Every structure is written in C-alpha cells, then in structure tokens.
C-alpha positions as CSV (number, residue, x, y, z in Angstrom):
1,M,0.3,-0.1,0.2
2,A,1.2,3.4,-1.0
3,I,0.5,6.7,0.9
4,A,-0.7,9.6,-1.6
5,Y,-1.5,13.2,-0.7
6,I,-4.1,14.7,-2.8
7,G,-4.6,18.3,-3.2
8,L,-8.2,19.4,-3.4
9,G,-9.0,23.2,-4.5
10,S,-12.4,25.1,-5.5
11,N,-13.2,28.3,-6.5
12,L,-16.4,28.0,-8.0
13,G,-20.3,28.0,-6.9
14,D,-20.6,26.1,-3.5
15,R,-16.7,25.8,-2.9
16,F,-17.0,23.5,0.3
17,A,-19.9,21.3,-1.2
18,Y,-18.0,20.6,-4.1
19,L,-14.9,19.7,-1.8
20,Q,-17.1,17.4,0.2
21,A,-18.3,15.7,-3.2
22,A,-14.8,15.1,-4.1
23,L,-13.6,13.7,-0.7
24,Q,-16.7,11.5,-0.8
25,K,-15.6,10.1,-4.5
26,L,-12.0,9.6,-3.3
27,K,-13.7,7.1,-0.5
28,E,-15.3,5.3,-3.5
29,L,-11.9,4.5,-5.3
30,P,-10.9,1.1,-5.6
31,H,-8.3,-0.4,-3.3
32,T,-8.1,3.0,-1.4
33,T,-8.6,4.1,1.8
34,V,-9.1,7.9,3.0
35,E,-7.1,8.1,6.1
36,G,-7.4,11.7,6.7
37,V,-8.2,15.2,5.5
38,S,-6.8,18.4,6.6
39,R,-8.5,21.4,7.8
40,I,-10.0,23.7,4.8
41,Y,-8.0,26.8,4.1
42,E,-8.9,29.9,2.0
43,T,-6.5,31.3,-0.2
44,P,-6.3,33.6,-3.1
45,P,-6.2,32.9,-6.4
46,L,-2.7,32.3,-8.5
47,G,-1.9,33.2,-12.1
48,M,-5.4,34.7,-13.3
49,V,-6.4,36.8,-10.2
50,H,-9.1,38.4,-11.2
51,Q,-11.5,35.1,-9.6
52,P,-12.8,34.1,-6.5
53,A,-10.9,32.8,-3.6
54,F,-10.0,29.3,-3.6
55,L,-11.0,26.7,-0.9
56,N,-8.3,24.3,-0.2
57,A,-7.6,21.3,1.4
58,V,-5.5,17.7,1.2
59,A,-6.5,14.2,2.1
60,K,-4.3,11.3,2.8
61,L,-5.0,8.1,0.9
62,Q,-3.6,4.7,1.5
63,T,-3.8,2.8,-2.1
64,T,-2.6,-0.1,-4.3
65,L,-3.6,2.1,-7.5
66,K,-0.6,3.0,-9.2
67,P,0.1,6.8,-9.7
68,T,-0.9,6.9,-13.5
69,D,-4.2,5.1,-12.6
70,L,-5.0,7.3,-9.3
71,L,-4.7,10.3,-11.8
72,E,-7.2,9.0,-14.2
73,H,-9.4,8.3,-11.4
74,L,-8.9,12.1,-10.2
75,K,-9.7,13.4,-13.7
76,A,-12.9,11.2,-13.6
77,I,-14.0,12.7,-10.5
78,E,-13.5,16.2,-11.7
79,R,-15.3,15.2,-14.8
80,Q,-18.2,14.0,-12.9
81,L,-18.0,17.3,-10.8
82,G,-18.2,19.2,-13.8
83,R,-14.9,20.3,-14.7
84,P,-14.4,20.4,-18.2
85,E,-11.6,18.2,-19.9
86,H,-9.9,21.0,-21.1
87,Y,-9.4,24.3,-19.6
88,A,-7.2,27.3,-19.5
89,R,-4.3,26.9,-17.2
90,W,-5.0,29.0,-13.9
91,S,-8.7,29.2,-14.5
92,A,-11.4,29.3,-12.2
93,R,-12.5,25.8,-11.5
94,V,-15.4,24.0,-9.7
95,I,-13.1,21.2,-8.7
96,D,-9.1,20.4,-8.6
97,L,-7.4,17.2,-7.8
98,D,-3.6,16.9,-7.9
99,I,-1.2,14.2,-6.7
100,L,0.9,15.8,-4.1
101,L,3.2,13.3,-3.1
102,Y,2.9,9.5,-3.6
103,D,5.0,7.7,-1.0
104,D,8.9,9.0,-1.9
105,L,8.4,8.2,-5.8
106,V,10.0,10.4,-8.3
107,M,8.6,10.3,-11.5
108,Q,8.1,12.7,-14.7
109,L,5.9,11.7,-17.6
110,T,4.1,14.0,-20.2
111,H,0.9,14.1,-18.2
112,L,2.0,13.4,-14.5
113,T,5.0,14.7,-12.2
114,I,5.5,13.3,-8.8
115,P,6.0,15.3,-6.5
116,H,3.7,17.6,-8.0
117,P,6.3,20.4,-9.4
118,E,4.6,23.4,-7.8
119,L,4.1,22.0,-4.1
120,T,7.3,23.9,-2.8
121,R,5.6,27.1,-4.3
122,R,2.3,26.7,-2.8
123,K,1.5,27.5,0.5
124,F,-2.0,26.4,0.0
125,A,-0.7,22.8,-0.6
126,M,1.9,22.6,2.0
127,Q,-0.2,24.1,5.0
128,P,-2.9,21.5,4.7
129,L,-0.5,19.0,4.2
130,L,1.0,19.5,7.7
131,D,-2.4,19.0,9.2
132,L,-1.7,15.4,8.2
133,A,2.1,14.8,8.4
134,D,5.5,16.4,7.6
135,P,6.5,13.9,5.0
136,I,10.2,14.6,3.5
137,H,10.1,15.9,0.1
138,P,11.7,13.3,-2.3
139,L,13.4,15.7,-4.2
140,F,14.8,18.2,-1.6
141,K,15.3,15.9,1.1
142,Q,13.9,18.1,3.6
143,P,10.3,17.9,5.5
144,I,7.6,20.0,4.1
145,S,7.7,22.1,7.2
146,N,10.9,23.3,6.5
147,L,10.2,23.7,3.0
148,L,7.0,25.9,3.9
149,E,9.0,28.3,6.1
150,H,11.4,28.9,3.3
151,T,9.1,29.2,0.1
152,E,9.0,32.5,-1.6
153,D,5.0,32.5,-1.5
154,T,4.1,35.1,0.4
155,S,0.1,34.5,-0.2
156,T,-2.3,34.3,2.9
157,V,-3.5,31.0,3.8
158,A,-6.5,31.2,6.3
159,A,-8.0,28.1,8.2
160,L,-11.5,28.2,8.0
161,H,-13.8,26.4,10.8
162,Q,-15.9,24.2,8.6
163,M,-14.3,20.7,8.3
164,L,-15.0,18.2,5.5
165,Q,-16.6,15.1,6.8
166,L,-14.8,11.8,6.3
C-alpha cells in the first residue's frame, strides 16, 4: 500500500460542497482508503488573479492504485463534478484534484509529475498537508515544514472553521 497526498481545491459555486463531494468520491475509489483530511483553507487565486478565492484541503490516501491509474480516477472525479476536460491554465474551477506526493516516488511523465512540481511554491498545498503529516520531500530531502518556512509564496492562507466529513 502506498500513501498518497491529494490536493483539493475549488473556487466556483458552492466551494465547500464541491470539496465534500470530491472527498466522498475519493472514498469510493477501488483499493483505496481515505485515512485523513486536513482543515479547509481559503487562499487567493494564483495566475489569473481576478477570480474568486479558493478553498483548499489535502486528503491522505492509502492505495494500491498505480500513480497513473490514480490520476485517471482523479480526472474522472473532476469531470463528474463538472470540470471540463480541457480548460485554461490558472482558470477558475469547480474542483481541482492533484497528486502532491505518492510515497517517496519521483517520476516525470508527459501528463504526470510526482512530487507535484509546484508543491514547494504553494502555501495552499503545504499548509494543509502539514495538518496530516510532515513528510520528507523526495527531491529536496527536507520535511515539508522546512520547505514551507522557506517558500517564496507570500500569499495568505487562512484556516476556516468548516471541516470536511470523512
């Protein structure tokens, strides 16, 4: 069994409901158990900044799915929840699901890079990840807490009182 950390984000519609629906669908994945979920954080958008703020969280999965199969399932969940298959980078979205880490795996394919290449530049991914664990980044060989402390991301990441239900 592998441990995978999945970033969840939404900035359109009922953001909380989309995160909850995505978490429910993660619980339904074959050969996978959701072991935990972080608090929810509200964060400003990156890239195209003239759009609503995001709600972000991280889920910890235990799975026997290969990373490429897990990615296919995540993309299917996004489409089921209303995200189009093709979209502009940095655009607003009802749901976004990303593999942040998968054990200590390092891989780069045309459609999948693990660890997520932007992880260390995104407070909105590292902060909720730390709610669950403080894994060692497989490329930088440092705990995520240290990478968060030294990130160049100066955005505000505010924890909300709402919690997703496992």
